[in-house]
C-alpha positions in Angstrom: 14.8 -23.9 99.3 12.8 -26.4 98.5 11.3 -29.3 100.9 8.8 -31.1 102.4 6.3 -31.7 99.3 8.1 -28.8 97.6 11.1 -31.4 96.9 9.0 -34.4 96.2 7.0 -32.4 93.2 10.2 -31.1 92.1 11.5 -34.5 91.6 8.5 -35.6 90.0 9.0 -32.8 87.4 12.3 -33.4 86.7 11.8 -36.9 85.9 9.1 -36.2 84.0 11.6 -33.5 81.8 14.5 -36.3 81.5 12.3 -38.3 80.4 11.0 -36.1 78.0 14.3 -34.9 76.9 15.1 -38.5 75.7 11.7 -38.3 74.0 13.2 -35.6 71.6 16.9 -37.3 71.2 14.9 -39.4 68.4 15.5 -38.9 65.2 12.9 -36.9 62.9 10.8 -38.2 60.4 12.5 -37.0 57.3 10.0 -37.3 54.1 9.7 -34.6 51.4 7.6 -32.4 53.3 10.6 -31.9 55.7 12.0 -33.2 58.8 9.3 -33.2 62.0 8.8 -35.5 65.1 6.8 -38.3 64.8 3.7 -38.2 67.5 2.4 -41.5 66.7 3.9 -44.2 65.9 1.3 -46.6 65.5 2.7 -47.2 62.2 -1.1 -46.5 60.5 -1.6 -45.3 57.3 -1.9 -41.4 58.5 0.1 -41.5 61.8 3.0 -39.6 60.2 1.1 -36.3 60.2 3.1 -33.2 60.8 1.2 -31.7 63.9 1.7 -28.2 64.3 1.9 -28.0 68.3 4.6 -30.7 68.7 7.0 -28.4 70.2 4.3 -27.0 72.8 6.2 -28.6 75.4 9.5 -26.5 74.3 7.7 -23.4 74.0 6.0 -24.0 77.7 9.6 -24.4 78.6 10.6 -21.0 77.5 7.2 -19.1 78.6 8.4 -20.3 82.1 11.5 -19.0 82.0 13.7 -21.8 81.4 16.5 -21.4 79.1 18.5 -24.1 79.6 18.6 -26.3 76.4 16.2 -29.1 77.0 15.6 -30.3 73.7 18.6 -30.3 70.9 18.0 -26.8 69.5 19.1 -28.3 65.6 15.5 -30.7 66.3 13.3 -27.7 67.0 14.6 -25.8 63.9 13.9 -28.5 61.7 10.4 -29.3 63.2 9.5 -25.6 63.1 10.7 -25.0 59.9 8.7 -27.8 58.3 5.7 -26.9 60.3 5.9 -23.4 59.0 6.6 -24.6 55.5 3.7 -26.9 55.6 1.4 -26.1 58.4 1.2 -22.7 58.0 2.2 -21.9 54.1 0.5 -24.8 52.9 -2.5 -23.7 54.5 -4.7 -21.1 52.8 -1.3 -19.6 52.0 -0.7 -18.8 54.8 -3.4 -16.4 55.6 -4.9 -18.5 58.5 -2.9 -19.2 61.1 -1.1 -23.0 61.3 -3.9 -26.0 60.7 -3.4 -28.6 63.3 -2.4 -31.4 60.9 -1.2 -31.7 57.7 0.0 -34.5 55.4 3.8 -34.7 54.7 2.8 -34.0 50.9 1.5 -31.0 51.5 -2.5 -31.7 52.1 -4.5 -31.2 55.6 -4.7 -34.4 57.6 -8.5 -35.1 57.8 -8.4 -37.8 59.5 -10.5 -36.2 62.3 -12.3 -33.1 62.7 -9.9 -31.3 64.9 -6.5 -32.3 62.4 -8.5 -30.1 59.8 -8.7 -27.3 61.9 -6.7 -23.9 63.5 -6.8 -23.2 67.0 -5.9 -20.1 68.1 -4.2 -21.6 71.1 -1.9 -23.7 69.3 -1.1 -21.1 67.0 -0.1 -18.6 69.2 1.8 -20.7 70.7 3.7 -21.6 67.4 4.0 -18.0 66.7 5.6 -17.5 70.3 8.4 -20.7 69.8 9.1 -18.9 66.3 9.5 -15.3 67.8 11.6 -17.0 70.5 13.7 -19.3 68.1 13.8 -18.4 65.1 14.9 -15.8 62.2 12.6 -13.2 61.1 12.2 -14.9 57.7 10.3 -17.9 59.2 7.6 -15.4 60.7 4.3 -14.7 59.2 
């Protein structure tokens, strides 16, 4: 049973989870490169880059043992397919993992240093999410 501080923390986390759930109900960006979540709503020139860690929250919930559908599965699968096609397979032919940021037209986002890099923790989380959610044909 949760009481005292535990109840306050539980309520706070539930509130954050519900807020996140509402944000992930938004429409995916649709481009020639696929469908994915818009992490940057600024409208600037490079704000529509595809980020490899866009489903990190979903992965964390799964890794924490929460099996309830928090985010719409069909949107998670669309986003993962776009990340796989663009950030993994369009970058070094899939031999280096997922580049952090990729442009919808299939070239790395070079707007910042970190967007043109491969981070092992991000790749691990992406691979774990794909293993959990996606068919073997999209795993690398």
